[in-house]
VEXPADO-784801 format. One record per residue (C-alpha): residue in one letter; residue number from 1; chain; z, y, x. Coordinates in Angstrom, 1 decimal. Each point is the difference from the previous one (the first is absolute). Example, Ala and Ser with C-alpha at 12.3 -4.5 7.8 and 13.67 -1.06 7.14 Angstrom:
aa;i;ch;Z;Y;X
A;1;A;7.8;-4.5;12.3
S;2;A;-0.7;3.4;1.4
***
This chain:
aa;i;ch;Z;Y;X
M;1;A;11.7;-2.1;22.2
S;2;A;-3.1;-0.9;1.8
A;3;A;-0.1;-3.3;1.7
Q;4;A;-0.9;-0.2;3.4
K;5;A;-2.8;-1.7;1.9
T;6;A;-0.8;-2.0;3.2
S;7;A;-3.5;-0.1;0.9
P;8;A;-1.4;-3.6;1.2
E;9;A;-0.9;1.7;3.4
T;10;A;3.3;1.5;0.7
L;11;A;4.0;-1.0;-0.5
I;12;A;0.7;3.9;-0.8
E;13;A;1.1;1.0;-3.8
F;14;A;-2.0;2.8;-1.5
P;15;A;0.9;2.8;-0.8
C;16;A;2.3;0.5;3.0
H;17;A;1.6;2.6;2.4
F;18;A;-2.1;-1.4;3.1
P;19;A;1.5;1.4;3.6
I;20;A;-2.9;0.8;2.3
K;21;A;0.6;0.8;3.4
V;22;A;-2.3;2.4;1.7
M;23;A;0.0;0.6;4.1
G;24;A;-1.6;2.4;2.3
K;25;A;-0.5;2.1;2.8
V;26;A;2.6;3.5;-0.8
H;27;A;-2.2;2.8;-1.7
E;28;A;0.6;3.1;-1.8
E;29;A;-2.0;-1.6;-3.2
F;30;A;0.9;-3.6;0.0
T;31;A;2.5;0.0;-2.4
S;32;A;-2.5;2.3;-2.4
T;33;A;-3.0;-2.1;0.5
V;34;A;1.8;-3.3;-0.5
I;35;A;1.0;1.7;-3.2
K;36;A;-3.2;1.0;-0.9
L;37;A;-1.5;-3.3;0.2
I;38;A;2.6;-1.6;-1.9
K;39;A;-0.4;2.2;-3.0
Q;40;A;-3.8;-0.6;0.0
N;41;A;0.5;-3.4;-1.2
N;42;A;3.5;0.8;-1.8
K;43;A;0.3;3.2;-1.6
S;44;A;3.7;-0.5;-1.0
F;45;A;0.9;-0.8;3.7
D;46;A;3.4;1.7;0.5
P;47;A;0.2;1.6;3.9
S;48;A;3.9;0.2;-0.1
T;49;A;0.1;-3.6;0.0
I;50;A;-1.3;0.0;3.5
E;51;A;2.2;-1.4;3.1
M;52;A;-0.8;1.8;3.2
K;53;A;1.1;-1.3;3.7
G;54;A;-1.2;0.9;3.2
S;55;A;-0.2;-2.2;3.3
S;56;A;2.2;0.3;2.8
E;57;A;-2.4;2.1;2.2
G;58;A;-1.0;2.1;-3.1
R;59;A;-3.4;-0.8;0.0
Y;60;A;-0.9;-2.3;-2.9
I;61;A;1.3;0.4;-3.4
S;62;A;0.7;-2.5;-3.0
L;63;A;0.3;0.9;-3.7
T;64;A;0.7;-2.8;-2.4
C;65;A;-1.4;1.4;-3.1
F;66;A;1.3;-1.7;-3.3
V;67;A;-2.8;-0.4;-2.5
Y;68;A;-0.1;-0.7;-3.6
V;69;A;-3.2;-2.2;-0.6
T;70;A;-1.0;-1.8;-2.9
S;71;A;-2.6;-2.6;1.6
K;72;A;-1.2;-1.4;3.2
P;73;A;-3.3;1.6;-0.2
E;74;A;1.2;3.4;-0.1
L;75;A;2.9;-1.4;3.3
D;76;A;-3.0;-0.7;1.7
D;77;A;-1.5;3.3;-0.3
I;78;A;2.5;1.5;1.2
Y;79;A;0.3;-2.1;3.0
R;80;A;-3.8;0.2;0.5
S;81;A;0.4;4.2;-0.2
L;82;A;2.9;-0.2;2.4
S;83;A;-1.4;-2.6;2.5
T;84;A;-3.4;1.8;0.7
H;85;A;1.4;2.9;0.6
P;86;A;-0.2;1.1;3.7
M;87;A;3.3;1.5;0.2
I;88;A;1.6;-3.0;-1.3
K;89;A;0.6;-2.8;2.1
V;90;A;2.1;-2.3;-1.5
V;91;A;0.2;-1.0;-3.9
L;92;A;2.5;-2.8;-1.0
***
């Protein structure tokens, strides 16, 4: 059994399944773009873990992606990839 490690700059214990919420305007390629961006930094990401929710007016979409991350730098890279894409408005 491997020990979990807490990085001095975060309270998150790695490795872990980490929920990342991604929001943007409804677009036919939104989900596939988010999957592609996460997989660039995490080859083992399983898209079947995504929870999807639309806004009440149907203009925006929210995806909660559960990503198994092993380190803070890996998590930071995923956030950077997602937050710099023009289709994505918010990453939490």
